[in-house]
C-alpha positions in Angstrom: -59.1 -41.6 23.6 -57.0 -38.4 24.0 -54.2 -40.5 25.4 -54.2 -42.7 22.4 -53.9 -39.7 20.1 -51.0 -38.3 22.0 -49.1 -41.6 21.9 -49.8 -41.8 18.1 -48.3 -38.4 17.5 -45.3 -39.2 19.6 -44.7 -42.4 17.6 -44.9 -40.5 14.3 -42.4 -37.8 15.4 -40.0 -40.4 16.7 -40.3 -42.3 13.5 -39.4 -39.2 11.5 -36.3 -38.5 13.6 -35.0 -42.1 13.4 -35.6 -42.3 9.6 -34.1 -38.8 8.7 -31.7 -39.3 5.8 -28.1 -39.2 7.1 -26.8 -38.3 3.7 -28.3 -34.8 4.0 -25.7 -33.9 6.6 -22.7 -34.9 4.4 -22.0 -31.3 3.1 -20.8 -30.3 6.5 -18.3 -33.1 6.4 -16.9 -31.8 3.1 -16.6 -28.3 4.5 -14.4 -29.5 7.3 -12.2 -31.3 4.8 -11.7 -28.1 2.8 -10.2 -26.3 5.8 -7.5 -28.8 6.5 -4.8 -26.3 5.2 -5.4 -24.3 8.4 -4.6 -25.2 12.0 -7.6 -27.0 13.6 -8.2 -24.2 16.1 -7.3 -21.3 13.8 -10.0 -18.6 13.5 -9.5 -17.5 9.9 -11.2 -14.2 10.5 -8.9 -13.1 13.3 -5.8 -15.4 13.2 -3.9 -12.8 11.1 -3.7 -10.6 14.1 -1.5 -13.0 15.9 1.6 -12.8 13.6 5.2 -11.8 14.2 6.1 -8.6 12.3 9.6 -7.7 11.2 9.9 -4.0 12.0 13.4 -2.8 10.8 14.9 -6.1 11.9 13.1 -6.3 15.2 10.5 -9.1 15.6 7.2 -7.8 17.0 4.9 -10.6 18.2 1.3 -9.4 17.9 -1.3 -10.9 20.2 -4.8 -10.1 19.0 -3.2 -7.2 17.1 -1.3 -5.7 20.0 2.2 -5.8 21.5 4.3 -3.6 23.7 8.1 -3.5 24.5 10.6 -1.3 26.3 11.5 1.8 24.3 15.1 1.1 25.4 16.7 -1.6 27.5 15.9 -0.9 31.2 13.6 2.0 30.3 10.3 2.5 32.0 8.9 4.0 28.8 7.2 1.5 26.5 6.4 1.4 22.8 2.9 0.2 21.9 1.9 -1.5 18.7 -1.8 -1.7 17.8 -3.8 -3.2 15.0 -5.5 -0.3 13.1 -7.5 -2.2 10.5 -8.2 -1.3 6.9 -7.6 -5.0 6.1 -7.9 -6.4 2.6 -8.0 -10.1 1.5 -6.4 -11.7 -1.5 -3.6 -13.9 -2.8 -0.3 -12.0 -2.5 2.2 -14.7 -3.3 0.5 -16.8 -5.9 0.0 -20.0 -3.8 -3.8 -19.9 -4.2 -4.4 -19.1 -0.5 -6.1 -16.0 0.7 -3.7 -13.6 2.5 -4.4 -10.4 4.4 -2.9 -6.9 4.3 -3.6 -4.5 7.1 -2.3 -1.4 8.9 -1.0 -1.1 12.4 0.4 1.7 14.5 3.5 2.4 16.6 3.4 4.8 19.5 6.7 5.6 21.2 5.3 7.7 24.0 5.7 11.0 22.2 3.2 12.8 20.0 3.8 10.7 17.0 1.7 7.8 15.7 3.5 5.9 13.0 1.4 3.9 10.5 2.7 0.8 8.8 1.3 -1.7 6.2 2.1 -5.4 6.7 1.0 -8.7 5.1 -0.1 -11.9 6.8 0.5 -14.8 4.4 -1.6 -17.9 4.9 0.3 -21.1 5.6 -0.7 -24.6 6.6 -0.6 -23.8 10.3 -2.1 -20.3 10.2 -0.5 -17.0 9.1 3.1 -15.8 8.7 3.8 -12.1 9.1 6.1 -10.2 6.7 8.2 -7.1 7.3 6.3 -3.8 7.9 6.6 -0.8 5.6 6.3 2.7 7.0 3.5 4.9 5.5 4.0 8.0 7.7 3.5 9.8 10.9 -0.1 10.9 11.9 -1.5 10.2 8.5 -5.2 9.7 7.8 -5.8 6.2 6.4 -8.6 5.8 3.9 -8.7 2.4 2.2 -6.7 -0.7 1.4 -7.3 -3.2 -1.4 -5.7 -6.1 -3.1 -5.9 -6.5 -6.9 -4.0 -9.1 -8.9 -1.5 -9.7 -6.1 -0.8 -6.1 -5.5 -1.7 -4.0 -2.4 -3.0 -0.5 -2.8 -3.1 1.8 0.2 -4.9 5.1 0.0 -4.3 7.8 2.7 -4.0 11.5 3.3 -0.8 13.2 4.4 0.6 16.7 4.6 2.8 18.5 2.2 6.5 18.3 3.2 6.6 21.9 4.5 3.4 21.6 6.6 3.5 21.1 10.4 1.9 18.1 12.1 -0.8 20.4 13.4 -2.1 20.7 9.9 -4.9 18.4 9.0 -3.8 15.8 6.4 -5.2 16.9 3.0 -2.9 15.5 0.3 -4.3 12.3 -1.1 -1.6 9.6 -1.6 -1.8 6.1 -3.1 1.0 3.6 -2.6 1.4 0.2 -4.1 3.1 -2.9 -2.5 3.8 -6.5 -3.4 5.5 -9.6 -2.1 8.9 -10.3 -3.6 10.7 -13.3 -2.3 8.6 -13.2 0.9 9.5 -9.5 1.4 6.9 -6.8 1.3 8.2 -4.0 -0.9 6.8 -0.7 -2.3 6.3 -0.6 -6.0 5.6 2.2 -8.5 2.5 1.9 -10.7 2.6 4.0 -13.9 -1.2 3.7 -14.4 -1.6 6.5 -11.8 0.2 9.0 -14.0 -0.2 7.5 -17.5 -2.3 8.7 -20.5 -2.6 12.3 -19.7 -0.4 15.4 -20.3 1.4 16.9 -17.3 2.6 20.5 -17.5 5.6 21.7 -15.5 4.7 24.3 -12.9 7.9 24.8 -10.8 11.0 23.1 -9.2 11.9 23.5 -5.6 15.4 22.9 -4.5 16.7 22.1 -1.0 18.6 25.3 -0.9 15.2 27.1 -0.8 15.5 28.3 -4.4 12.8 27.9 -7.0 12.8 27.6 -10.7 9.7 28.4 -12.8 9.2 28.2 -16.6 9.6 31.5 -18.3 7.1 30.4 -20.9 3.8 29.3 -19.3 2.8 25.8 -20.2 5.8 25.3 -22.4 7.1 22.1 -20.7 4.9 19.0 -21.1 5.3 15.3 -20.5 3.0 12.3 -21.2 3.6 8.8 -19.7 2.3 5.5 -21.0 1.5 2.6 -18.8 4.7 0.7 -19.9 6.8 3.6 -18.5 7.7 5.2 -21.9 7.2 9.0 -22.2 7.3 11.8 -24.6 7.3 15.6 -24.1 8.2 19.0 -25.3 10.3 21.8 -23.8 10.7 25.5 -24.7 13.0 24.4 -27.5 12.8 20.7 -28.5 10.7 17.6 -28.1 12.1 14.8 -25.9 11.5 11.1 -25.2 12.6 8.3 -22.9 11.6 5.5 -20.6 10.9 5.3 -16.9 11.5 2.1 -14.9 11.7 0.8 -11.3 15.0 -0.4 -9.9 15.4 -1.4 -6.2 12.1 0.3 -5.5 13.2 3.6 -7.0 11.9 5.4 -10.0 14.6 5.7 -12.7 13.9 8.2 -15.6 16.1 8.0 -18.6 18.2 8.1 -20.5 16.4 11.0 -22.0 16.7 11.7 -25.7 15.8 15.0 -27.5 16.3 16.9 -30.7 19.4 19.2 -30.8 18.0 22.5 -32.0 19.6 25.4 -30.1 17.4 28.1 -28.6 18.8 31.2 -26.9 17.7 31.6 -23.3 16.0 28.2 -23.2 15.5 26.4 -19.9 15.5 23.0 -21.6 18.9 21.8 -20.3 18.0 22.7 -16.6 14.6 21.0 -16.9 15.8 17.8 -18.4 18.8 17.4 -16.1 16.5 17.9 -13.1 14.0 15.4 -14.5 16.8 12.8 -14.8 17.5 13.2 -11.0 13.9 12.1 -10.1 13.6 8.8 -8.1 10.0 8.9 -6.7 6.7 10.7 -7.0 3.4 11.4 -5.3 0.1 12.7 -6.5 -1.8 15.4 -4.7 -5.3 14.4 -5.7 -6.9 17.4 -4.0 -5.0 19.9 -6.1 -4.5 17.5 -9.1 -0.8 17.9 -9.0 2.0 15.4 -9.8 5.1 15.9 -7.6 8.5 14.3 -8.6 11.0 13.9 -5.8 14.7 14.2 -6.6 17.5 11.9 -5.3 18.9 12.5 -1.8 16.0 14.7 -1.0 17.6 17.4 -3.1 14.4 18.9 -4.4 11.1 18.4 -6.2 9.3 19.2 -9.5 5.6 20.0 -9.6 3.4 19.3 -12.6 -0.3 20.1 -13.1 
């Protein structure tokens, strides 16, 4: 009797397996069809670490995020390139495919560790690397994100006059985008817009400093479209800031023409017109404008 029951159970189970609806497995077939834009053996989660990066015109072939090369022809010293991480996913070139942005480092054998941002663009056969853009030496990376096709990299750095032994404490945000398959840095006015900035001082490369004689007299307010208005110790002024060839261009600057004896307005506006980049010190809540040819800077609070 027990044997008969066992045989009956075996028969029922076998019947269930044979009659299991095949159609229930069809979703897995559809999933495979959706991945046909990638190479059959491509691991979408790690394939972007196997790209060729253009580093100042030199192709660097990463294998699982790493590469090495001679520091100079015939040299026994090697330069190492290593995937750092902080990757972000999103469509960077408007083709509907998910691309990747991440950081990697370059170590030349000295004390420096140079950080770069690079993009891996998804193509039919895998990923295609872009050029790398330098962020800095021995910085402290924080986060990377992609929003509406633009890369945002947050990191901490030192002030220009601080030695590398100083812990990075100046928060910096940099924006990047793909332009004709080239990764370029962009300027985003939303960082500095919709608040009033007060001029604190100007530092020139001859070690001289200029400070306002009238405290809080010089003010400027930017809008997200780059337009700005402000006041000096004599007149009000206005103008528009734009980005040309990855540089900030301020001006032309217009102002009222009232004359004021001893005013610093002319020096202030002429220096402002020489600005071509900026950075925000989030820790101290300061806006620093950098002048052309590294000739000086202007600090606002």
